[in-house]
C-alpha positions as CSV (number, residue, x, y, z in Angstrom):
1,X,112.8,106.8,120.5
2,X,110.5,107.6,117.6
3,X,110.2,105.4,114.6
4,X,112.1,106.4,111.6
5,X,109.4,105.0,109.3
6,X,106.4,106.9,108.2
7,X,103.5,105.7,106.1
8,X,102.0,107.8,103.3
9,X,99.7,107.0,100.4
10,X,99.0,109.1,97.4
11,X,96.2,108.5,94.9
12,X,96.6,110.8,92.0
13,X,94.0,111.2,89.3
14,X,93.8,112.9,86.0
15,X,92.4,116.1,87.5
16,X,95.2,116.3,90.0
17,X,97.8,115.9,87.2
18,X,96.1,118.6,85.1
19,X,96.0,121.0,88.0
20,X,99.5,120.1,89.3
21,X,98.0,119.7,92.7
22,X,96.9,117.0,95.2
23,X,93.7,116.8,97.2
24,X,95.0,116.1,100.7
25,X,93.3,114.3,103.6
26,X,94.9,113.5,106.9
27,X,93.8,111.6,110.0
28,X,94.7,114.5,112.2
29,X,93.2,117.4,110.2
30,X,90.7,115.7,107.8
31,X,90.2,117.2,104.4
32,X,92.7,119.9,103.5
33,X,91.6,120.4,99.9
34,X,93.7,120.9,96.8
35,X,97.3,121.9,97.5
36,X,100.1,122.4,94.9
37,X,102.6,119.7,94.5
38,X,105.4,122.0,95.6
39,X,103.6,122.9,98.8
40,X,102.8,119.2,99.5
41,X,106.5,118.3,99.1
42,X,107.5,121.1,101.5
43,X,104.8,120.3,104.1
44,X,105.6,116.5,103.9
45,X,109.3,117.1,104.3
46,X,108.6,119.4,107.3
47,X,106.3,116.8,108.9
48,X,108.8,114.0,108.5
49,X,111.7,116.1,109.8
50,X,109.8,117.2,112.9
51,X,107.8,114.0,113.5
52,X,104.6,116.0,113.3
53,X,101.3,115.9,111.4
54,X,101.0,117.1,107.9
């Protein structure tokens, strides 16, 4: 049985807020670069639903 918990941390700076994006880094894929907030929400939701990497 897989854990229902998932750990995530977001550090959001002024540049991120101005650009409405987040600079994403993951353990699995490393630096993913700037991604829009809407795309981050979609990818994060998909990763949680399928127990996969972001």
